[in-house]
Structure formats: C-alpha cells, structure tokens
C-alpha positions as CSV (number, residue, x, y, z in Angstrom):
1,L,0.2,-0.1,0.0
2,P,1.1,3.5,-0.5
3,A,2.3,5.8,2.3
4,A,-0.6,8.1,3.3
5,E,-0.9,11.2,1.6
6,S,0.7,14.4,3.6
7,E,1.4,18.1,2.9
8,Q,5.0,17.3,3.0
9,P,7.5,14.4,2.5
10,Y,7.9,12.8,5.9
11,P,10.9,12.9,7.8
12,V,13.1,9.9,8.3
13,A,14.6,8.1,11.3
14,I,17.3,5.4,10.9
15,L,17.7,3.2,13.9
16,M,21.2,1.4,14.5
17,P,20.8,-1.7,16.6
18,G,23.1,-3.3,19.3
19,I,25.3,-6.2,18.6
20,N,23.5,-9.4,18.2
21,V,19.9,-7.4,18.7
22,S,17.3,-8.4,15.8
23,P,15.6,-5.4,14.2
24,E,12.3,-6.8,15.3
25,S,13.2,-5.8,19.0
26,Y,12.9,-2.0,18.0
27,G,9.7,-2.4,16.1
28,W,8.0,-0.8,19.0
29,L,10.2,2.2,18.6
30,A,9.6,2.5,14.9
31,T,5.6,2.2,15.5
32,A,6.1,5.2,18.1
33,L,8.0,7.1,15.9
34,A,5.5,6.4,12.6
35,E,2.8,7.7,15.0
36,A,4.8,10.9,15.5
37,G,5.1,11.4,11.5
38,F,8.4,9.8,10.7
39,V,9.3,7.0,8.4
40,S,11.3,4.6,10.6
41,L,14.2,2.5,9.2
42,I,15.6,-0.5,11.0
43,Y,18.1,-3.0,9.6
44,G,20.0,-6.3,10.0
45,W,23.8,-5.9,9.1
46,I,25.6,-9.3,9.4
47,L,29.4,-9.4,9.0
48,E,32.6,-10.4,10.9
49,E,33.6,-7.3,13.0
50,M,36.6,-9.2,14.8
51,P,38.3,-12.1,13.3
52,G,36.3,-15.0,13.8
53,M,32.8,-13.0,15.4
54,T,30.2,-13.0,12.7
55,A,27.3,-11.0,14.2
56,L,24.2,-8.7,13.7
57,S,26.0,-5.3,13.7
58,P,25.4,-1.8,13.4
59,G,28.2,-1.5,11.0
60,L,31.3,-0.2,12.6
61,D,35.0,0.3,11.2
62,V,36.8,-0.6,14.5
63,S,39.9,0.6,12.5
64,A,38.6,4.0,12.3
65,L,38.3,4.5,16.2
66,S,42.1,4.4,16.5
67,P,44.0,7.1,18.2
68,D,45.3,8.1,14.7
69,D,42.1,7.9,12.7
70,Y,39.1,8.9,15.0
71,G,37.4,11.9,13.7
72,Q,39.3,11.5,10.5
73,R,36.8,9.3,8.6
74,P,33.6,7.4,9.2
75,S,33.3,4.6,11.5
76,A,29.6,3.7,10.4
77,T,30.1,1.2,7.5
78,A,26.4,0.8,6.8
79,L,25.0,4.0,7.1
80,Q,26.0,5.5,3.6
81,A,24.4,2.0,2.0
82,L,21.3,2.9,4.0
83,L,21.3,6.8,2.9
84,D,21.3,5.2,-0.8
85,D,18.6,2.5,-0.2
86,L,16.4,5.4,0.8
87,K,17.2,7.6,-2.1
88,A,16.2,4.4,-4.2
89,Q,13.1,4.4,-2.1
90,N,12.2,7.8,-2.6
91,T,12.3,7.2,-6.5
92,A,10.4,4.2,-6.9
93,G,7.8,1.9,-5.0
94,P,5.1,2.7,-2.0
95,L,7.5,5.7,-0.7
96,A,8.2,7.5,-3.8
97,G,8.2,10.9,-3.3
98,R,7.2,10.5,0.2
99,L,10.6,10.9,2.1
100,D,12.3,14.0,3.2
101,L,16.3,13.1,3.2
102,D,16.9,16.6,4.3
103,R,15.6,15.6,7.6
104,I,17.0,12.5,9.1
105,L,17.4,11.6,12.5
106,L,20.0,9.4,13.7
107,G,20.0,7.3,16.7
108,G,20.9,3.8,17.9
109,H,21.1,1.6,21.1
110,S,24.2,0.1,22.9
111,A,27.1,-0.2,20.0
112,G,24.6,1.1,17.8
113,G,24.2,4.4,19.7
114,S,28.2,4.6,20.0
115,V,28.3,4.5,16.1
116,A,25.5,7.0,15.7
117,L,27.4,9.3,18.2
118,F,30.7,8.9,16.5
119,N,29.1,9.7,12.9
120,A,26.7,12.4,13.6
121,R,28.3,14.5,10.8
122,P,26.2,16.0,8.0
123,D,29.4,16.8,6.4
124,W,30.1,13.0,6.1
125,F,26.3,11.9,5.6
126,A,24.1,14.6,4.2
127,G,20.5,14.9,5.6
128,L,21.3,14.4,9.4
129,R,19.5,16.8,11.5
130,A,19.9,15.1,15.2
131,V,21.4,12.0,17.0
132,F,20.3,10.2,19.9
133,S,21.9,7.1,21.5
134,Y,20.4,4.9,24.5
135,G,23.0,2.8,26.9
136,S,25.9,4.2,24.7
137,H,28.8,6.2,25.6
138,S,32.3,7.4,24.0
139,K,34.9,6.2,26.5
140,A,37.4,4.9,24.4
141,S,38.8,1.2,24.9
142,T,42.3,0.5,26.2
143,M,42.8,-2.2,23.5
144,L,42.6,0.5,20.6
145,G,45.8,2.3,22.2
146,Y,43.9,5.0,24.5
147,P,45.4,5.5,27.8
148,P,42.8,4.8,30.5
149,D,39.9,6.7,31.1
150,T,39.9,8.6,28.0
151,V,36.6,10.1,26.8
152,L,36.4,10.3,23.1
153,P,35.0,13.9,21.7
154,L,31.7,14.0,19.6
155,P,31.4,15.6,16.6
156,N,29.1,18.5,18.2
157,Q,27.4,19.1,14.8
158,L,24.0,18.2,15.8
159,P,21.2,18.2,18.3
160,T,22.1,15.4,20.8
161,L,20.0,13.3,23.4
162,I,21.9,10.6,25.4
163,M,19.8,8.6,27.3
164,G,20.9,5.5,29.6
165,G,19.2,3.4,32.3
166,S,20.2,3.5,36.3
167,E,20.3,-0.1,36.3
168,D,22.6,-0.7,33.3
169,G,24.5,-3.8,34.4
170,V,26.1,-4.2,30.8
171,I,28.0,-0.7,31.1
172,A,28.6,-1.3,34.7
173,A,30.4,-4.5,33.8
174,S,32.5,-3.2,30.9
175,V,34.4,-0.9,32.7
176,F,37.5,-3.3,32.2
177,R,37.4,-2.1,29.1
178,Y,37.9,1.6,29.7
179,E,40.0,1.6,32.5
180,G,43.1,-0.8,32.0
181,E,44.3,-2.4,35.1
182,N,42.7,-0.2,37.4
183,G,39.3,-1.3,36.1
184,A,39.4,-4.5,38.4
185,E,39.1,-2.1,41.7
186,A,36.5,0.2,39.9
187,E,33.2,0.2,41.6
188,P,30.6,-0.7,38.9
189,D,28.8,2.3,37.5
190,A,25.9,2.3,35.2
191,V,25.8,5.9,34.7
192,G,29.1,7.6,35.2
193,P,30.1,6.8,31.3
194,L,27.3,8.6,30.3
195,Q,27.4,11.2,32.3
196,R,31.1,11.9,31.3
197,T,30.5,11.6,27.6
198,F,27.8,14.5,28.1
199,D,30.0,16.2,30.4
200,E,33.4,16.0,28.5
201,G,32.8,14.3,25.2
202,L,30.0,16.9,24.0
203,D,31.0,20.5,23.4
204,R,27.5,22.1,22.2
205,D,26.5,25.0,24.0
206,Q,23.2,25.7,21.9
207,G,20.6,24.6,24.4
208,D,19.8,21.6,21.9
209,S,21.4,18.9,23.7
210,H,20.1,16.7,26.7
211,L,21.1,13.8,29.2
212,A,18.2,11.8,30.3
213,I,18.7,8.9,32.7
214,L,15.8,6.6,33.4
215,R,15.0,5.5,36.7
216,G,14.8,1.6,37.0
217,A,16.0,0.8,33.3
218,N,18.4,-1.3,32.5
219,H,20.7,-1.9,29.3
220,F,18.2,-3.8,27.3
221,S,15.0,-2.0,28.2
222,M,15.2,-0.6,24.7
223,A,14.7,-4.3,23.1
224,Y,11.3,-5.6,23.3
225,P,10.8,-8.4,23.7
226,A,13.8,-9.7,25.6
227,D,15.9,-12.0,23.8
228,P,18.7,-13.8,25.9
229,A,20.2,-15.2,22.5
230,T,21.8,-11.7,22.3
231,G,24.6,-13.0,24.5
232,R,24.7,-9.9,27.0
233,P,21.7,-9.8,29.0
234,F,23.2,-11.9,32.0
235,L,25.3,-9.1,32.9
236,D,22.3,-6.7,33.1
237,W,20.7,-5.8,36.7
238,P,16.9,-6.0,37.3
239,I,14.5,-3.3,35.9
240,T,12.8,-1.7,39.1
241,R,9.8,-0.3,37.1
242,S,7.4,-1.5,34.7
243,A,9.1,-2.5,31.7
244,D,6.1,-0.8,29.5
245,A,6.5,2.3,31.6
246,I,10.0,2.6,30.7
247,R,9.3,2.2,27.1
248,D,6.6,4.8,27.6
249,D,9.2,7.2,28.7
250,L,11.5,6.0,26.2
251,A,9.0,6.6,23.6
252,A,8.0,9.9,24.5
253,L,11.6,11.4,25.1
254,I,12.7,10.1,21.5
255,T,9.6,11.4,19.5
256,H,9.7,14.6,21.3
257,F,13.5,14.9,20.4
258,A,12.8,14.2,16.8
259,Q,9.8,16.5,16.7
260,A,11.7,19.3,18.2
261,Y,14.7,19.2,16.4
262,V,14.2,17.4,13.1
263,G,10.4,18.6,12.6
264,Q,11.1,22.2,14.0
265,D,8.1,21.6,16.4
266,A,8.3,24.4,18.9
267,E,5.6,22.9,21.3
268,A,7.7,19.3,21.1
269,R,10.8,21.6,22.4
270,D,8.7,22.8,25.3
271,R,7.6,19.4,26.1
272,L,11.1,17.9,26.0
273,D,12.4,20.7,28.3
C-alpha cells in the first residue's frame, strides 16, 4: 500500500541496533516514531566485525576509532548504504516522493548508539539533523591504544540526546575495557560513562542537547521483547519499574526530541524541556 498522503514528505529516522539485537526488537520504537510522523528504517547488517566473530551489527569499522584515525573518517560502515537505499525508495515504490532526506534523525542502542554518536556529521552523511543514543557512551577502549579513562570527543554538529538506565548492568560490567588495570578495582557504575560523555565528550552549548537517565531502566530496556540470545543480558541488572512504563518514557523522549529538532516543532521542544 502507498504511504498516506501528506502536505510535505515525511522526515526519516534511522535506528542502529545493538550487536546481535534483531531489528524486530526495535519495532515498538519504529511504530511510536511512525505515529509521530516519521518513516523509520531498521536494519540487520551481518558481518565479521572482529576475526572469528560474525554477528548482527550496526556496522562499525573499528580501525576508524584508533587514536590516529578517530574523527578523520567515518566508522559507520552501513550508514551510506542505508542512505543510498532510502534514495532508491524515494524514487520508486510505495514511498516514492514521500521521504524528506534532508531531515533525518539518526539514533541507536548500545554499540549502535555509539556508532550514531561518532558519525553524527552532516558533512559525512548529508541530511542528518539530530542524533540520539541509549545505553551508549564515548569512553575509549584501551585495546585500541588509548590511555585509561579516555573520553572521545563527539562531533558536536547536531542536537544530541544521550539516554541510559540507572540499572544498566552491561555498562557497569564493561569498566575493564576503558580503565585498563584500574578496572579490576573500580566500582560498578551504570551511569558515570554516560555522564562523562555528556559533560566531557559533548561540547555544544546551544541549548539543544540533553542527558536523560531513566530511573529503573536497564541496558536492554530499549529492546523488546527480551531476547537472551543476544549474549549480553546475563550481565544486566533487574529493572525496578514496569517495562511498559519505561518504554513509554523512552518513546516520549525520543519522539519529542525528533519532533523538536528534526520536525522543528516548538511545542515538542517545550515538552522535551
């Protein structure tokens, strides 16, 4: 069926998945964005990110995150292919002429959120207007050659929404990746890496960037229904609020952010504040 007619083409949301999280896990969010007037694109990208490890992936060139290369070239290996596909969809088929590819929201969960944050650059990927993440941060792995406790700077070119959960056991359990030998003695911290990313990695003083920590949410609150086959949920901490209520809060935050900074809706900006 053709898309519903509207006075203007629809803005687009590209949702980047966490590693080994299926596209269906973000269907609830795609629906919420569609109800808010966006066309949502979710994808499965299968590749061997690291030797011997083939996985569903947001598409990440790890070498582009090295100290010599970070910020010099894109690390998002799937994003240009997605944009090219959107252009094709806008030419023929049920979405022909219905997509506004100058108004794109880029967002992601876990590793997908980090890829979104690192590549939120309209000079690399035309049409990007805003970026969001959940359960993601920009602390750098010591395995890539960074000193312990390094926070990578973000591009600072777009309105940014960084979200996380107070009960994120996956982030808390991953401290060893970023702290080197000191990681063994560090206290588990579900929120600190996100706070550091917002405070130190993001240098954008335009009143359009936000940090939201959802009380009672964990790392996989973004993915529904729960799928233990992703291989990481055993690290997560239990949620302390209703999963439905948490997703309602996430949907409201993301759709208000999208309407405010991609749709240029002043009322949505007021609701977000």
